[in-house]
N, C-alpha and C positions, 0 to 999 in steps of 0.2 A: 533609397529613402533613409534619411537620417533623423531619428526621433530622439530628442533629448529633453529631459524635464529639469527645469530649474525653478526654485521658488522665487517669488518677487523680492524677497529679502536678500537674495544672493545674486549680485550683479544685475543681469538684464532679463526681463521677460518671465512669464509664467511657463510657457511651453514653446519650444522652437521646433517647428516641423519644416525641414528644408528638403524640397524635392527638386533635384536638378535634372533638366532635360525631360521633365515629365509634365504633360499638360494637366493643369488643374483649373477648376472652375472658380473656387474660392477657398480662402483660408480663414476659418473662423477662430483665429487665435491672435494673441498679441505678439508682435515681433520686435526684436531690437531695432533701434533706429537705423543701424547701418546694414540691415538685411533688406535688400531691394527686391521687390517682386516686379518682374517685367510685365509690361502691358499685354504681352502675347500669351500670358498664362504660364510662363516658366519663371522659376526663381533662381537668382544668382546670389552669391555671397562672397565677401572679401576673404582674403587669405587669413586675416586676423581672426576670423570666425572660429577656427579650430583651437586658437590659444585660450578660448574661454573654458575649455574642458580638459580634464585629465585624460591620460591614456586609457585608464580603466573605464571611464565613462564613454569614451569613443568606442571601445570594444563592446560595451553593453548596449549601444544604440540599436534599436530595432530588434531586440532579442526576444520579444514576447511571442514570436511565432513558434508554434508547436509546444509551448510551455503548458497549455491547457486546451481542452477540447472546445472548439467554437462552433462545431456543426450543430445546426438547429434541430437535427433529427434526434439528438440525444435527449432522452426522457429522464433517465435516472443513472447516476454514476455511483456505484457502490464500492467503497474503498476497502483496502486491506487494513488489518490491524497491525500494531507495532510488533516487532520480534523481540521477545524477552530472552535474556540470557541469565543463567543461574549465577549468582554472586556478583552481578553487575546491575546498577540501577537502569530502569527504563525511563527515559526523560521525556516528558511532554508538558505543555504549558497551556494556560487558558487565555481567552481573549479578555482584555481589560474592561470591556463594556458589554459583551454579548456572551450568552451561554454556549461557548464553543471551545474546543480544544484543538491544538495543533501538534503534530508529531511527524516523525520520519518513518517511512515504510519502504524499504528498498531504496530505489532512486527517486521516490516520490515524497512530496510534502503533502500531508493530508490535513484538511480542516474539517472537523466533524461537529455537527450540532449536537448538543447534549439533550435538547428537547425533542429532536427528531433525528435519531441516529442514521436514517436513510438520506438525510440532507448532508451531502458531502461536497467538498471542492478538492480537486486533485491538481497539484502543481507539478509539472514534469520538467523543470528547467535544469535539474542536476544530471550529470553523467556518471556519478558515483553514488555510493550508498549514503543517504542522508542520515546524519547522526543526531541533529538537534535543530529545532526551529522555534522561533518565538515572535509574538506580536510586539510592536513598539507600544509604549504606554499610551500614545494617542490613538492607537488602533488603526492607523492608516498604512503602516508598513509591516513587512515581515522580513526578519533576518533568518536565513536557513543556511546550514553548514553541512559539509560532507567529510568523508574520511580522507580526501586528498588535501584538506586544509583550506578549501575555498569557502568563502561566505558570500552568499548572494542576498542583496537587499532589493526587494520587489514590492510593488504596490498591492495592498489588499483592497482598498476602497475603490480603486480604479477598475472598471470592468475589463480593461485590457491587461491588467496585472503587469504593468510595464516594469522592466528591470531597471533599477536605479544604478546599481554598480555591482560588480563582482570583484571581491578582494581576495587575493592569495595571502591568507593570514600568516601561515607558517607551513613548513614542509612536514606535514604529518596530520594525523586525525584530530579533528576538532570534536571535543566531547561535550562541551557545554558553552553557552553564551548568555549574555544579558544586555539589556538596554539601560541607558541612563534615563532619568525621569523626563528629560526634555526631548527625548527621541532623537538625539544628535550624536551620541557616542555608543559604541558597542564594545563590550569586552568578550573575548573568546579565549577558551583554554582547551588544552588537550595534551597531545604527545608529539611535539615538534622535535626536530633534530638539534637545532641550536637554541631555541627558546620555545616555551610552551604556553605563554600567555601574552596577549596583546590587546590594548585598548586603542581603537581607531575611530576616526570620524565616519559617520554613516554615508556621507555623500562623496568623499574623496578617497577614503581608505588611508589617510595619513595617520601615523601613529601618534598617540597621546601619552608620552612617557615611556619609561623602561620598566617592565614588570618581570622581576626575577625573585627567586627565593625558594623554589622547590627543586628537589633533586630527582624526583620521579614524576610519573604522569600526573597531571592535574585533572581531577575528576569533576570539579564543580566550581562555580563562581556565582557571585551575587553583587549587584550594584545598588548602593544605598539610594532609595527613592526620594531623598530630600537632602537639602544642603545642611552642613558641608558634605560634599560628595566623598564617598569611600567605596572601596571594593574589597571583598574578602574572597579568597580562593582556598580550596582544600584539595589534598592529593593523596596518593598512595604512599607517600613518605611519612604519613601519620601527622602531618602538620597542617595548620591553617595559617595563611599569610594575609596580613592586613596592609592595604595600600591607601595612601592619601594623595589627593590631587584635585583636579588635573593641573599640570601633567602628573601622571601617577608614578609614584616611587614607593618601594617597600618601606613601611614604617617599622614593622616588627613581625615576628612569627610566633605562633603558639604551639606548644608541644603537649597539650593536655590530653589529647587523644592518644591511645596506645595502639590503634590499628587504622586501617584505611578510612579516610574521611570521604563520605559519599555525597553529602549534601550540606550546603550552607545557604541560608536564606535570611535576608533582611525582612522585617515585618512591613506591611503596607504603609504604616504611618512613619516608618523610618526610625523608630525609637528603640527597636530591639533587633537582635541578631542571634540566630541559632545555628548550630552545626550538629550533625549526627554521623555515627561511625559504626564500623564493625565491632567496636569495643562495647557496644550497647549503652553508650552514654549519650545524653543530650546536654550540650553546653551552651549557655547563653552569654552574650558579650555586650559590653557597652558599645552602642552603634557608632559613637563618635571617635572613641579611642581604641576600640578593639580589645579591651581588657576583659577578662572573664568576670562575670557578675553573678552567675548562678550555675550550678551543675546538678543534674539529676543522674546519680550514679547508677552503674549497672546492677547493683544490689538493692536499689530503691524499690519500694512497694509498687507493684504493678508494672515494673519495667519489662521490656521485651526480653525474651530469652534467646533471641538470635540476632544476627546483624541487622542494624537499622539501615535501610537502603535509601530512604528519601523522607523529606519533611516539607510541609507547606503551612502557611499561616492562614487563619480565618480572615475575612475581609475587615473585621474590626480590630485585628491585631491582638486579641485577647486569648486565642487558643492556637494550639499547634497540632497538626495531624501528622502522625508518623506511621510508616509501614515497615514491615520486617520480614525476614526470611523465616521467622517462627510461625508464619501463616496467620498473623493478626495485624490489625490496624488499630491505632489508639488516638483518641483526642485528649490532649493535655490542657489542663487549666494552668496557664503559664504563671499567673500570680501565685497560685497555691503550690505549683510544682507537683501536681497530682493528676492521676488518670481520671478523666471525666466520663469517658465511654470507650469500651473495647469492642471491636468488631471481630467476630469469628465467622468462619465460612463452613458451616455444617458441623454435625456431630463428629465426623471423622474426616478432617481435612487431609487432602492428598498433597503430593509433591507439587502439583500444578497450582495449589492455593498459596504458595509462597508469594508474598507481595513485593513487587519490584519498583513501583513508582506511585506517586499520588499528586493530586492537585485539587485545590479548593476554588471553585469558580462560582461566585455568587452563592446561591442556595444549593449548589451541587457539590457533593464530595465524591471524588472519583479516584479509584485506584486501578492499577494494572497488575495482574498476577503473572506467574511464570508461563502460563499458557497463552499470554498475550490478550487476555479477555479484559475488557473495561467493566469494572464493577461500580455500580452506583450505591454508595453507602448511605444508610438511613439510621441516624442516631435513635429514632424511635423503635427500630427493630434491628439491633446490631447482630442478631444471630444469623442473618442471611442478607445478601445484597438485594436492593429494591429492583435492580435490573442488571442484566448481563448482556453486553454487546460483543459479539464475536465477528470474525471475518477471516479471510485467508491471510497467511503469513508468508507468502511467496507466490510464485506463479500459479494461476488457476488454470488447470489443464483440461478439464472436461466438464460437460454439462448434460443434463437430461431433464425432460419436462414431466410433470405429473398431471393426471386428469383434472385435478382441482384448479389448474392454472398456475400453481406454484412450480418451482423448479429446484433442482439439486445440482450442486457443483462439487468438484473434487480438486484438490490442489497438490502441489509438490511437497508440501509439508505434511501430507497424510490426512488432512482434514476433509471430511465430507459434510457439507452444509446444506440445509434446506432453507430456501428463501421465501418469505411471505411478506408482501407489501414492502419490500426493500429491507426487511430485517431478517437476519440469519439465525438459525438454531443449529447447534452442532450435534451430530450423531456421535455419542460418547463411545469411545473405544477403551482399550485396556492400558494405554500408555499413561503411566502415572504422572509424567511431567507435562504432557500436553493435552491429554484426553482425546487425542486424535484417533480417527477410525483405523488408520493404517500407520505402520512404522516406517513407511517410505512413500515415494511419489504415488499418487492415485492415477492409474492408467486410464480408468474409465468408470463411469457409473451408469446404470440402467435401472428403470423402474419396472416392477412386475406387479400383478394384481395384489400380491401379499406382502411385498417388501421392496427395499432398495438393495440392489446388488452392486458391490464395488469390488475392484481388484487393484492391487498395488504391487509395488516393487518389494514388499515383504513376502512376496510369493503366496499371498493368501486371497481367497475369494471370501468376502464377508457379506452376510445377509443381515440387514438391519430393519428394525420395526419403526415405522413412522408414528406409531402410537406412543411408544416408550422412548423413541429417539436414542436407542441403544443397539449395539451389535448383539444379535440373538444366536448366531452360529457362524462358523467359518470352516472352510475346507482348503487344503493345500493344493497348489498347482505343481505340475511336474517340471516347471522351468520358469524363468522370469516372464511375467505377462507382458504382452505387447499390444493387445487390443481386446475389446469386448463388444458384444452386441446382444440385444435382448428383443423379445417379442411380447405382444400383449397376452399370450397364452402362459407366460412365465418361463419359457425356455430361454436359457442364457448360454452364449458361446464365448469362450475365452481362448485367444491365441497365445502361444508361448514361443520362446526362442528355440525350443526343441523341435520346431516345424510340425507342431500338432495343434489341433483345435479340440478343446475340452468342452463338453456339454453338461449343463446342470439344470435341474428343475426341482422346485419345492424343497430347496435347501439340501438337495442330494446330487451326487455325481452320477451321470448316466453312462457316458462312454467318451472315448477320444478317438480322433481320426487324424492320420498323417496328411500333410500337404507338401507340395514340392519345395517350398521355401518358407522363410519366416513369415507368418501371417501378420503383416503390418496394419491391416485394416479389415474389419468384418462388417457385414450387414445381414440381418435375419429378416426373412419374410415368414412370419408366423412359425409354423413347424414344417413348412414346405420346402424352403430353399435357403441356402446360405451362399453369400458372395464373399470371396476372399481376395484380398490384394496380396499377391506374392511377387516380390520384385517388381518388374514392369508389367506384369500380367494381371488381368481381372478374371478370376475363375468362378463360375457358378456351379454349385453342387446341389443335387436333389437329396433331400434328407429322408432317411428311413429309421425313425426312432425305435420302432419295434424291434428291428434287428441290430440296432446300434451301428449304423453304417451311413455313409454318404457317397454319392456317385457324381462325378463331374458330368454336367449336362451342357455347358456352353462356356465360351471364353471371349473376352474382349481384348484385342491386340491393338498395338499402335501407340501406346504411351511411351514417351521418350524418357521418362523419369520413374523412379520407384513410386508405387502407389502409396498414398498417405492417408486417404480418407474415402469412405464410400457411404452413400445414403440412398435408400429406396424412396421413390415419390409416394405420397399418400395413396394414390390410386393404383400403385404397384405396376404401372406401365413403364416407368423409366428408372434408370439407376444413374445417379450422379457420382462421378469419380474425380478426385483431385490427386495430383502427383507432385513430385519434387521438382519437376521441370516447369512449374508455374502454370500448368494448364488444368482447366476444368473441362471434362468431357461428359456428355450425356448419352447413355446407351438405351436402346429400346429392348425390353425383355423379349418381345415377340420375334425380334430378328437381330441377333448379335453380330451379324456379318458386317454391319456398317453402323457407326455411331450417328445419332441424330445431330449432335453438335460436336464437331471435332476441328481443331486447328483455329478456332475463332475466339475462344475465351482464354487468351494467353496474356492478359493485361496485368496480372500480378508480377512483381519483380523478384519474388523469392518463393520458396516452396509453399504450396497450398497445404494448410493444416486442417481445415474443416470445410464441410459443405452441409447445408440443410435446406429442406424444401418448405415452401409455404403450404398451408392446408389445401389450396386449390390445385396443387401440382403444376403451377404455371411459372413460379419464380424460384430461383435458387440463390441463396446467400453463401458466399465463400469468404473465408478469412485466411490470411497467410502470414508468413514470417516478416513480410514487408510492412506490417502494422496497418494494412488496409483491409477494408471490407467492401466487396463488390456485390451488387444486386443484379442478377441476370434474368432475362425474360426468355423462357424456353420457346415461346411462340414467335418472338421477334428477336432473333439471336444477335442482331447487331445493336440492340438497345441495352444499355447498362447504366448503372449509377455507382459512384464510388464514395466511400467514407474514408477519408485519409486520417492517418494517425489515430486510429481507433484505440489501439493499445500499444503503449511503449514497449518495444522489444518483440512484438508479434502478437497476432490473434491466434488463439489455440483451439477454441471451440465456439459453436454457435447453435442456437435452437430457436425455432419459432414458438412464441407463447400463445399467439393468436394470429389472425390473418394479417395484422399490420405490425405487430411488435416482435422484435427479435432481441434475444439476450446473447451477449458475447462475453467470453472470458479471454484473458491473455497473460502474457509474461509479467505484466505489472501487478498481477494479483487482483485487479479490479474486475467487477462485473458491470457491464454497460447495457442499458436497455435503450433500443432505438425504435422510433416510430417511422415506418417505411411507407406510410400510406401515400405520400406524394411521389414516391419513387416508382409506383406501379403504373 
């Protein structure tokens, strides 16, 4: 199937859908005159058909598959937050007509509603880290770029989000981009090998002029939103460069900044232009000629005391919002050159409160801090943000449910988040830069009647209060943790690389016991039994907490791969086990001599990472590195349902929230909620 989009203004036809040798009943589109649809329901086309389109367009045809989740089982898709880096701006942009922001998070492009932060769209078309994304001025298209130098232009208003074109802009990381006001040209800048800035046509990728003038990485760019068209760029060579066109050519450069220029922005009305830098200056320019018209010096009253990382204009072009590493944000009255409002973030701001990016979207003023948190700024109450939106900043590795119907997730960035109606709240830890619960990957989280217990690669077991959402106590493990399991009585078991299982209860260490191999997976049945996955074996141990010991009582053999995940059924009659050889087995606790399900659930194509039971003990959901989720029926073992492409990079954990709703997490940092009622 060859799907190509052309506007009626450009050559022929609105949309060409050509399917060769494929029976079709009807084509509800307009076709060029020389595309002939045969009466037999097949379409043919002349050789000249391919000359209508560029090579890049042909490569982009039909690329919308797997770029976003289309499965109707998806109820809610909770996206990750951007990853902030100290001393570098965090770039995100707003929608020109709607209260939404767009940004890159890993290999994803995320569009998030500002009115309802749980309303997200995730685009997964990139194969490298996305560095910047921006809506076209008409709101119909998105240009997103990554660290390999590729820029993808795809449809936002079309429900299929069809790819228009993928342009290899230059050999290197794209740092920033902008659209022209007609939504026809795109300028992209970054750190290329031969050149670092290019303006090109949105539909063909053809260059529009030669853009040179910087000697180091270009960090920012802005396209004048009115005629005559102009472009300004700023870079790490302390310069801003002004271009006239199209075709664009360097007019002159400015050296008024004495340090790295992090942000340049034309005002929405096109009459003003501003740049900010690490030298703590704000410089305004004539938007037509690019000459300096006003400077707010570093020693001016109310000026930031740290590097200014980003700036943005108010919709009426009368005010400028700036954010800085001094942990403040300020609104400037441009006409008066004075501070109108200063935003602070608590009485004792921490390292995480350094501000890295900002955007003014309609009535919303939004900034991003070093911890990657979105902060809603309220001029009526500048002492504290009106709202804080948090999310994972990397793979989401583990999940557990709460009796209230809420759930808790942990991620590779060390964060532990509690989710309520699609909105996350962070459990605050001691890391000053991120406020994360752990200093490394979170291996697992479990809930107890009194707290949330998490364990991470910082070799710590941390106990957190759901009332204060803070860590209340911690204990050290005797090795790198590999697994965790909890029970409703408050007993917690933690496996480590030293081939031991450690037991905790009521924020205290009880005892530890040796096992034959590294305990890669654990499952607890109250305080009665512990099941351990050691290598290819499933071992059941009877617990004696009074004497601080455990005794092996049974074993399950026959797995051809290392055990990766274990889960008891709610009625405690069965144990589901997933392994690295793609198989899910079900064992009967009453008779371990033979598995209830064996050799039949091998439909995953990569290692199984998680298994979870539904409340009726009749269905099992498994997730794997192959990005798929399977729903298995224990009573009808040949019956299965599959959700493809659930998480880009792999599914890491899953948990039933109720009889029909399952929450999954994955390598992409997303949390997905699925309605499986029709799958049963």
